[in-house]
C-alpha positions as CSV (number, residue, x, y, z in Angstrom):
1,M,146.3,-139.6,-60.5
2,K,146.7,-139.7,-56.3
3,Q,144.2,-141.6,-54.9
4,Y,143.3,-140.5,-52.0
5,P,140.9,-142.9,-49.0
6,V,137.2,-142.2,-49.0
7,I,137.4,-141.3,-45.3
8,F,140.0,-138.4,-46.1
9,L,137.2,-136.9,-48.7
10,W,134.7,-137.0,-46.5
11,V,136.3,-135.7,-43.5
12,M,137.4,-132.8,-46.4
13,F,133.7,-132.5,-47.5
14,V,132.8,-131.5,-43.7
15,L,135.2,-129.3,-43.1
16,T,134.9,-127.7,-46.8
17,A,131.1,-127.4,-45.2
18,I,131.5,-126.4,-42.1
19,S,134.0,-123.7,-43.4
20,C,131.3,-122.0,-46.3
21,N,128.2,-121.9,-43.3
22,R,130.4,-120.2,-41.3
23,N,131.9,-117.9,-43.6
24,S,127.8,-117.5,-44.7
25,I,127.2,-116.1,-41.0
26,T,129.9,-114.4,-40.8
27,R,129.7,-112.7,-44.3
28,I,125.6,-111.6,-43.1
29,M,127.1,-109.8,-39.7
30,K,129.2,-108.1,-41.7
31,S,127.4,-106.8,-44.4
32,K,126.2,-103.2,-44.4
33,D,123.3,-103.9,-46.3
34,V,119.7,-104.2,-44.2
35,E,117.3,-105.0,-45.9
36,Y,119.7,-107.6,-46.7
37,K,120.4,-108.6,-42.9
38,Y,116.7,-108.6,-42.1
39,R,115.5,-110.7,-44.7
40,K,118.4,-113.2,-43.9
41,G,117.8,-112.9,-40.3
42,E,113.9,-113.4,-41.1
43,Q,114.7,-116.9,-43.2
44,F,117.0,-118.2,-40.4
45,Y,113.4,-118.1,-38.3
46,A,111.7,-119.6,-40.4
47,S,114.1,-122.5,-41.1
48,K,113.9,-123.1,-37.5
49,K,118.0,-122.1,-37.4
50,Y,116.8,-120.0,-34.1
51,T,120.9,-119.5,-33.0
52,K,121.8,-117.9,-36.6
53,A,118.2,-115.8,-36.6
54,Q,119.0,-114.6,-32.5
55,L,122.6,-113.4,-33.7
56,I,121.1,-111.2,-36.8
57,F,117.7,-110.1,-35.0
58,E,120.1,-108.6,-32.2
59,D,122.1,-107.1,-34.4
60,L,119.3,-104.9,-36.2
61,F,117.7,-103.9,-32.6
62,P,119.7,-100.4,-32.9
63,L,119.3,-100.0,-36.6
64,L,115.0,-101.0,-36.5
65,R,114.6,-99.7,-33.2
66,N,112.3,-96.9,-35.0
67,D,111.1,-98.8,-37.9
68,A,107.4,-100.4,-38.2
69,R,108.7,-103.9,-37.9
70,F,110.6,-103.4,-34.8
71,E,107.8,-104.7,-32.9
72,D,107.8,-108.4,-34.6
73,L,111.7,-108.2,-34.8
74,Y,111.6,-107.8,-30.7
75,Y,108.3,-110.8,-30.7
76,K,111.2,-113.2,-32.8
77,Y,113.8,-111.8,-31.1
78,A,111.9,-113.2,-27.4
79,Y,111.2,-116.7,-29.1
80,C,114.8,-117.5,-30.3
81,A,115.3,-117.6,-27.2
82,Y,112.6,-119.9,-26.1
83,Y,113.3,-122.1,-29.0
84,M,116.2,-122.5,-27.7
85,Q,115.4,-123.2,-24.7
86,D,117.0,-120.1,-22.8
87,Y,114.4,-120.1,-20.4
88,L,115.9,-117.8,-18.7
89,N,116.6,-115.1,-21.3
90,A,113.2,-115.5,-22.5
91,E,111.5,-114.8,-19.9
92,N,113.5,-111.3,-19.6
93,L,112.3,-110.7,-23.3
94,F,108.8,-111.3,-23.5
95,K,108.8,-109.1,-20.3
96,G,111.1,-106.5,-22.5
97,F,108.6,-106.5,-25.3
98,L,105.8,-105.7,-22.7
99,D,107.4,-103.0,-21.1
100,V,108.6,-101.5,-25.3
101,F,104.7,-102.8,-26.6
102,P,102.4,-102.8,-23.8
103,K,99.4,-102.2,-26.2
104,S,100.5,-104.5,-27.9
105,T,98.3,-107.3,-30.3
106,K,100.1,-109.7,-28.8
107,A,100.5,-108.3,-25.6
108,A,98.3,-111.5,-23.9
109,E,100.4,-113.8,-25.5
110,I,103.7,-112.6,-25.1
111,D,102.1,-112.0,-21.4
112,Y,101.2,-116.0,-20.6
113,M,104.8,-117.4,-22.2
114,R,106.7,-114.8,-20.0
115,A,104.8,-117.0,-17.6
116,Y,104.9,-120.3,-19.0
117,S,109.0,-119.1,-19.6
118,Y,109.1,-119.5,-15.4
119,Y,107.1,-122.9,-15.6
120,K,109.9,-124.8,-17.6
121,Q,112.3,-123.6,-15.2
122,S,110.5,-125.2,-12.4
123,P,112.8,-128.0,-11.4
124,G,111.8,-131.6,-10.1
125,V,109.9,-131.7,-6.6
126,E,112.9,-132.1,-4.5
127,L,114.6,-128.8,-5.3
128,D,113.9,-124.8,-4.8
129,Q,110.9,-124.0,-6.6
130,T,111.0,-120.8,-6.7
131,A,110.3,-120.9,-10.4
132,T,107.2,-123.3,-9.7
133,E,106.0,-120.6,-7.2
134,K,106.2,-117.4,-9.6
135,T,104.9,-119.4,-12.2
136,I,101.7,-119.5,-10.0
137,G,101.9,-116.2,-9.5
138,F,102.1,-114.6,-13.3
139,M,99.8,-117.4,-14.5
140,Q,97.2,-116.2,-11.9
141,A,98.0,-112.9,-13.2
142,H,97.5,-113.7,-16.4
143,V,94.1,-115.4,-15.9
144,N,92.9,-111.6,-13.9
145,N,94.4,-109.3,-16.7
146,Y,93.7,-111.2,-19.7
147,P,90.1,-112.7,-19.2
148,E,90.0,-113.8,-22.7
149,S,92.5,-115.2,-23.1
150,A,93.1,-118.1,-25.8
151,H,95.5,-119.9,-23.4
152,M,93.1,-119.5,-20.0
153,E,92.4,-122.9,-20.2
154,E,96.2,-124.0,-19.9
155,A,97.6,-121.2,-17.6
156,M,94.8,-122.6,-15.4
157,D,96.1,-126.5,-15.1
158,I,99.3,-125.3,-15.1
159,I,99.0,-123.5,-11.5
160,S,97.0,-126.8,-10.5
161,R,99.8,-128.8,-11.7
162,C,102.4,-126.1,-9.6
163,Y,100.2,-126.4,-6.7
164,N,100.2,-129.8,-7.0
165,K,103.9,-129.6,-6.7
166,L,104.1,-127.8,-4.6
167,E,102.5,-130.0,-2.2
168,R,104.4,-132.9,-3.1
169,K,107.6,-131.5,-1.8
170,E,106.1,-130.1,1.3
171,K,104.7,-133.7,2.4
172,L,108.1,-135.7,1.3
173,A,109.3,-132.9,4.5
174,A,106.8,-134.2,6.0
175,E,107.3,-137.7,5.4
176,L,111.1,-137.3,6.1
177,Y,110.4,-136.0,9.8
178,F,109.1,-138.9,10.5
179,R,111.3,-141.0,8.9
180,I,113.7,-140.1,11.4
181,E,111.4,-139.9,14.2
182,S,111.8,-136.4,14.5
183,F,108.0,-137.3,15.7
184,R,106.8,-133.2,17.1
185,A,108.8,-131.9,13.5
186,S,106.7,-134.1,12.0
187,A,103.5,-133.7,13.3
188,I,104.1,-129.5,12.7
189,A,104.6,-130.1,9.1
190,F,101.8,-132.5,8.7
191,T,99.7,-129.7,10.5
192,Q,100.9,-126.6,8.2
193,L,100.7,-129.1,4.7
194,L,97.0,-129.4,5.9
195,N,96.4,-126.0,6.6
196,H,98.0,-124.9,3.1
197,Y,96.1,-127.5,1.1
198,P,92.6,-128.4,3.1
199,Q,90.7,-129.6,-0.2
200,S,94.2,-131.6,-0.8
201,E,93.0,-135.3,-2.1
202,S,94.9,-137.0,0.7
203,A,93.8,-134.2,3.4
204,D,92.3,-137.1,5.3
205,Q,95.7,-139.1,5.3
206,Y,98.0,-135.6,6.5
207,K,95.4,-135.5,9.5
208,L,96.1,-139.5,10.4
209,M,99.8,-138.6,10.5
210,I,99.4,-136.0,12.7
211,I,97.7,-138.0,14.8
212,R,100.3,-140.8,14.8
213,S,103.6,-138.2,14.8
214,Y,101.9,-137.6,18.0
215,Y,101.2,-140.4,19.1
216,E,104.6,-141.4,18.5
217,Y,106.2,-138.2,19.7
218,A,104.0,-139.1,23.7
219,T,105.2,-142.7,23.5
220,R,109.5,-141.7,23.6
221,S,108.7,-138.7,25.8
222,V,109.7,-138.9,29.8
223,V,106.9,-139.6,31.7
224,S,105.7,-136.4,32.8
225,K,104.9,-135.1,29.5
226,Q,103.4,-138.3,28.1
227,E,99.5,-137.3,29.7
228,E,99.9,-134.3,27.8
229,R,101.1,-135.4,24.4
230,Y,98.2,-138.2,24.4
231,E,95.7,-135.8,24.9
232,K,96.8,-134.1,21.9
233,A,96.7,-136.8,20.0
234,M,93.1,-137.9,21.2
235,T,92.5,-134.4,20.4
236,E,93.8,-134.3,16.9
237,Y,91.3,-138.0,16.0
238,Y,88.4,-135.9,17.8
239,D,89.3,-133.3,14.8
240,F,89.5,-135.9,12.5
241,V,86.1,-137.6,13.1
242,D,84.5,-134.2,12.9
243,R,86.4,-133.8,9.2
244,F,86.7,-136.5,7.4
245,P,83.9,-138.4,9.1
246,E,83.7,-141.5,6.1
247,S,87.3,-141.6,5.1
248,K,88.6,-145.0,5.3
249,L,91.2,-143.9,7.0
250,L,89.3,-143.8,10.0
251,P,89.7,-147.1,11.7
252,E,93.9,-146.4,12.0
253,A,93.0,-143.2,13.6
254,Q,90.8,-145.3,15.8
255,K,93.7,-147.3,16.7
256,Y,95.8,-144.3,17.7
257,F,93.5,-142.6,19.7
258,Q,92.6,-146.1,21.6
259,L,96.6,-147.0,22.0
260,S,96.2,-143.1,23.4
261,Q,93.3,-143.6,25.4
262,N,94.8,-146.7,27.1
263,N,98.6,-145.3,27.4
264,L,96.7,-142.6,28.7
265,K,95.0,-144.8,31.9
266,A,97.3,-146.4,32.8
267,I,99.4,-143.6,33.0
268,K,96.7,-141.8,35.7
269,N,96.3,-145.3,36.8
270,E,100.0,-145.0,38.0
271,Q,99.9,-141.9,39.2
272,T,96.7,-143.2,42.2
273,N,99.0,-145.9,42.8
274,Q,101.7,-144.0,43.7
275,K,99.6,-141.1,45.7
276,S,98.1,-144.5,48.0
């Protein structure tokens, strides 16, 4: 009898298994027996074989549209996309479920999952945050529309995390302006950041950066513009003291105020001497 190497036998076994597996799903998809297909789809879903379950459920859509099981079929079909990490498609399917079954007992759950699918698409802080902004909108709508939601605490936590991510993105942009010495843009960016997130734990830091930005902007300006720009840095300092009188950053803010004041006095003295 001819002897085959063990590795050859193993490769043949794997190829045979793959072939049988492929033929199995093909046979199911070609079957005209709706109940058989439905049963196999349920089995695949229960065993977390979501790719196969999704194929079968999709094939059953037009066949079970008027069946009492259609809601459950749609529900599991949407979750297949979610479990396969196809979050964009999952969001569309969860939305479709709500459109078709707005009064479903699962409506609150699916509404949350639609918002959560957006959250799963939220990218790193350095990238476009459209999905993050949409997450906030949909999570807030969920909180408003389903005050008894089982996901209320999670939704509020995700909203907070999304706001933190948007804040970090704005902060990175403002810090970049400062690093490249575009100080006027830096001052404007930090001002907007503070206006958007006035309750932030870093609010006093943002205010300090506004003072620093205007101070650096003034020092690099032509002499005729320096006076008004140092005064702007000093005005921002007064606002800092009003808003954050207990801040640990107050000494540093005072330093830039004093520097601005001294430079301003020097400019005025120079102007007086020139007039003499």
